[in-house]
C-alpha positions as CSV (number, residue, x, y, z in Angstrom):
1,M,144.5,-17.4,173.7
2,E,144.5,-13.6,173.1
3,R,146.8,-11.8,175.6
4,I,147.2,-8.1,176.2
5,F,150.5,-7.0,177.8
6,A,150.9,-3.7,179.5
7,L,154.5,-2.9,180.0
8,L,154.9,-0.7,183.0
9,Y,158.3,1.0,182.4
10,N,159.2,3.4,185.2
11,G,155.6,2.9,186.4
12,A,154.0,4.4,183.3
13,I,151.9,3.3,180.3
14,G,152.1,6.4,178.1
15,P,150.8,9.3,180.1
16,L,149.1,7.0,182.6
17,C,151.2,6.2,185.7
18,L,150.4,3.2,187.8
19,C,151.8,0.2,189.4
20,T,149.9,-2.6,191.1
21,P,150.3,-2.6,194.9
22,L,151.4,-6.2,194.7
23,Q,154.9,-7.3,195.5
24,K,155.2,-9.0,192.2
25,L,157.1,-8.3,189.0
26,Y,154.2,-9.3,186.8
27,S,150.5,-10.1,187.2
28,S,147.9,-11.6,185.0
29,Y,144.2,-10.7,185.1
30,H,141.1,-12.3,183.6
31,L,137.5,-11.1,183.1
32,T,135.3,-12.4,185.9
33,E,131.9,-11.5,187.2
34,D,132.2,-9.5,190.3
35,E,129.7,-11.3,192.6
36,T,130.1,-15.0,191.5
37,G,133.7,-14.9,190.3
38,Y,132.6,-16.6,187.1
39,R,135.3,-16.3,184.4
40,L,133.8,-14.9,181.3
41,T,136.3,-16.3,178.9
42,D,139.6,-18.2,178.7
43,I,140.7,-16.4,175.6
44,L,141.5,-13.0,177.1
45,E,144.1,-12.1,179.6
46,V,145.7,-8.9,180.7
47,H,149.3,-9.0,181.9
48,F,151.1,-6.2,183.7
49,L,154.8,-6.4,183.4
50,E,156.1,-3.9,185.9
51,I,159.7,-3.4,184.7
52,V,160.2,-0.6,187.3
53,K,160.0,-3.3,190.0
54,L,163.0,-5.1,188.7
55,A,165.1,-2.7,190.8
56,D,163.4,-3.8,194.0
57,L,165.5,-6.8,195.1
58,D,163.0,-7.6,197.9
59,I,160.5,-8.8,195.4
60,Q,160.8,-12.5,194.9
61,R,161.6,-13.7,191.4
62,D,162.6,-16.8,189.4
63,E,165.6,-15.8,187.3
64,N,164.7,-18.7,184.9
65,D,161.1,-17.5,184.4
66,P,160.8,-16.5,180.7
67,I,158.7,-13.5,181.5
68,V,161.3,-12.2,184.0
69,E,163.9,-12.8,181.3
70,W,162.0,-10.8,178.8
71,M,161.5,-8.0,181.3
72,E,165.2,-8.0,182.0
73,F,165.9,-7.9,178.2
74,L,163.6,-4.9,177.8
75,D,165.3,-3.1,180.7
76,A,168.9,-4.2,179.9
77,K,171.4,-1.4,180.5
78,S,174.3,-3.2,178.8
79,K,175.2,-5.4,175.9
80,G,176.6,-8.0,178.3
81,V,173.2,-8.5,180.1
82,I,171.5,-8.8,176.7
83,E,174.0,-11.4,175.5
84,M,173.7,-13.4,178.7
85,L,169.9,-13.4,178.4
86,A,170.1,-14.4,174.7
87,E,172.2,-17.4,175.7
88,K,169.6,-18.5,178.3
89,N,166.4,-18.0,176.2
90,K,166.2,-19.0,172.5
91,D,163.3,-16.6,171.8
92,I,165.3,-13.7,173.2
93,K,168.2,-14.8,171.1
94,K,166.0,-14.6,168.0
95,A,164.9,-11.1,169.0
96,Y,168.4,-10.0,169.8
97,D,169.7,-11.3,166.5
98,L,167.0,-9.5,164.6
99,L,167.7,-6.3,166.6
100,Q,171.4,-6.5,165.7
101,I,170.6,-7.0,162.0
102,I,168.2,-4.1,161.9
103,S,170.5,-1.9,163.9
104,K,173.6,-2.6,161.7
105,D,172.1,-2.9,158.2
106,E,171.2,0.5,156.8
107,K,168.9,-1.0,154.2
108,A,167.1,-3.3,156.7
109,R,166.6,-0.3,159.0
110,M,165.3,1.8,156.1
111,L,162.9,-1.0,155.1
112,Y,161.7,-1.2,158.7
113,D,161.2,2.5,159.0
114,A,159.4,2.6,155.6
115,R,157.1,-0.2,156.8
116,E,156.4,1.6,160.0
117,A,155.7,4.8,158.1
118,E,153.3,3.0,155.7
119,L,151.5,1.5,158.7
120,R,151.1,4.9,160.3
121,D,150.0,6.3,156.9
122,Q,147.4,3.6,156.6
123,L,146.0,4.4,160.1
124,T,145.9,8.1,159.1
125,R,144.1,7.3,155.9
126,I,141.6,5.1,157.8
127,E,141.0,7.8,160.4
128,T,140.7,10.5,157.8
129,A,138.1,8.4,155.9
130,E,136.2,7.7,159.0
131,N,136.2,11.4,159.9
132,K,135.1,12.3,156.4
133,G,132.3,9.8,156.5
134,K,131.1,11.1,159.8
135,A,131.2,14.7,158.5
136,E,129.3,13.7,155.4
137,G,126.8,11.8,157.4
138,K,126.2,14.8,159.7
139,A,125.9,17.1,156.7
140,E,123.5,14.8,155.0
141,G,121.5,14.4,158.2
142,R,121.3,18.2,158.6
143,A,120.3,18.7,155.0
144,E,117.5,16.0,155.3
145,G,116.4,17.6,158.6
146,K,116.2,21.1,157.0
147,A,114.3,19.7,154.0
148,E,111.9,17.9,156.2
149,G,111.5,21.0,158.4
150,K,110.8,23.2,155.4
151,A,108.3,20.8,154.0
152,E,106.6,20.5,157.4
153,G,106.6,24.3,157.7
154,R,105.1,24.7,154.3
155,A,102.4,22.2,155.0
156,E,101.5,23.9,158.4
157,G,101.5,27.3,156.6
158,K,99.1,26.0,154.0
159,A,96.8,24.5,156.6
160,E,96.8,27.7,158.6
161,V,95.9,29.8,155.5
162,A,93.2,27.2,154.5
163,K,91.7,27.5,158.0
164,N,91.6,31.3,157.8
165,L,90.0,31.2,154.4
166,L,87.4,28.7,155.6
167,D,86.7,30.9,158.6
168,L,86.1,33.8,156.2
169,G,83.4,31.7,154.5
170,M,85.2,30.6,151.3
171,E,84.1,27.5,149.5
172,I,86.2,24.3,149.9
173,P,87.1,24.1,146.1
174,T,88.3,27.7,146.2
175,V,90.4,27.2,149.3
176,A,91.9,24.1,147.8
177,K,92.9,26.0,144.7
178,A,94.2,29.0,146.6
179,T,96.5,26.8,148.9
180,G,97.4,24.0,146.6
181,M,95.8,21.5,148.9
182,T,93.4,18.8,147.8
183,E,89.7,19.2,148.6
184,E,89.9,16.2,150.9
185,E,92.7,17.9,152.9
186,V,90.7,21.0,153.2
187,K,87.6,19.1,154.3
188,R,89.6,17.5,157.1
189,L,90.6,20.9,158.3
190,K,86.9,22.1,158.4
191,A,85.8,19.1,160.5
C-alpha cells in the first residue's frame, strides 16, 4: 500500500499552514467518490501527523501507538525522551542508532551529505533537461509555424497575382509561367 505522510510541525507543511479541526493527533484519508462514498483504491492513503497537537493534553492518545511514538520521536526536545522511545519501539531504535552513527562519524555524515547533494544535482539536471526540451520544442514549433506561414503567404501572393493577370486578359500558360504556378492551378483560379 502506498502511503503519503504529511507532517504538520507547528501547524505547517512548508509555507502552507493548516491543521485539521479534529481533536486527533493523526488522521488518515482515502480517495472516495463524493456522492456514493465508493473508495477508489486501497493502495493510496494520506496521513496527517499533526505534531503541533502533541502539546494539547486534552487530545486523547495511546502512548503505545507506534504512530504517536514516531511523532514524539520527531518532536523530542531531549536525548532522554529519544532514548526512552528507542527502548519501547525497535524501529525507532534503528532510526536513532543510525542517527547517532551519522551524527558522530564525520565520514558517514560526509557520505550522507554527498549522496543528498548528488540527488539534488540529479533533480536539477532532470529539470534543466526538461526545460531545455520544452524551449527547443517551442523554438521548433515557432520555426515550423513561420515556415508554414511564409509558404502559405507566398502561395496566396502567387494566386492573387495570377488572378490579376487573368483579369487583365493574359493567357493561362503565360500566367503560369509568370507566377511559377502550374497551368492546372491557374485554371482553377479562373473558374
